[in-house]
C-alpha positions as CSV (number, residue, x, y, z in Angstrom):
1,M,54.0,204.7,63.4
2,P,57.1,205.6,65.4
3,Y,60.0,207.3,63.8
4,A,63.1,205.1,63.3
5,P,66.3,207.1,62.8
6,T,68.7,205.9,60.1
7,T,71.7,207.0,62.1
8,L,72.1,206.3,65.8
9,T,74.9,207.7,67.9
10,F,74.9,207.3,71.7
11,R,77.4,209.0,74.0
12,C,78.0,207.5,77.5
13,P,78.1,210.6,79.7
14,W,79.3,208.6,82.8
15,Q,82.3,207.3,80.8
16,Q,83.4,210.7,79.4
17,K,86.8,211.5,80.8
18,K,89.9,213.2,79.4
19,G,91.3,211.0,76.7
20,I,88.2,208.8,76.5
21,D,85.5,209.3,73.8
22,A,82.9,206.7,74.7
23,Q,80.2,206.6,72.0
24,F,78.0,204.0,70.3
25,S,77.1,204.0,66.6
26,I,75.4,201.4,64.5
27,D,76.9,202.9,61.3
28,E,80.6,203.0,62.2
29,E,83.0,201.7,64.7
30,K,83.7,204.1,67.7
31,V,86.4,203.1,70.1
32,A,86.8,204.8,73.4
33,F,90.5,204.5,73.4
34,I,92.9,205.1,70.5
35,I,94.6,201.8,69.4
36,Q,98.3,202.2,70.2
37,E,100.0,199.9,67.7
38,E,103.5,201.0,68.9
39,L,102.6,199.2,72.2
40,G,101.5,196.0,70.4
41,E,97.8,196.8,70.5
42,K,95.6,195.6,67.6
43,D,92.1,196.3,66.6
44,Y,90.6,193.3,64.7
45,P,88.3,194.6,62.0
46,I,85.9,191.6,62.2
47,I,83.6,190.2,64.9
48,Y,84.0,186.5,65.5
49,V,80.8,184.4,65.9
50,K,82.7,182.2,68.4
51,P,85.6,183.1,70.6
52,H,89.0,181.7,69.6
53,P,89.6,178.3,71.4
54,K,93.0,179.5,72.8
55,T,91.3,182.6,74.3
56,M,88.6,180.5,75.9
57,S,91.2,178.1,77.2
58,A,93.2,180.9,78.8
59,L,90.1,182.3,80.4
60,K,89.0,179.0,81.8
61,D,92.5,177.8,83.0
62,H,93.7,180.9,84.9
63,T,92.6,182.8,87.9
64,D,95.3,185.5,87.9
65,V,94.2,188.0,85.2
66,L,97.6,189.7,85.0
67,E,99.5,186.5,84.5
68,M,97.0,185.3,81.9
69,Y,97.1,188.6,80.1
70,K,100.9,188.7,80.0
71,Y,101.7,185.0,79.2
72,Y,98.7,183.0,78.0
73,L,96.4,184.9,75.6
74,P,97.1,184.2,71.9
75,E,99.2,186.8,70.2
76,H,97.3,186.5,66.9
77,L,93.8,185.4,66.0
């Protein structure tokens, strides 16, 4: 029977750069970039089964990604 580890951590060597810690873990969240709350960034602690309707609408209705990002994505989920 093959051995199944209880802890799995994967490091993406092609994404490792200064200031980026790209890892995958099934036991804990690992983000490559530090969330900068002072810049308005937010890390939602849950995974949604379905995308928010406002997010999907913004993605479907706009072709200019910068304009969409700046003006049309929902501020809160």
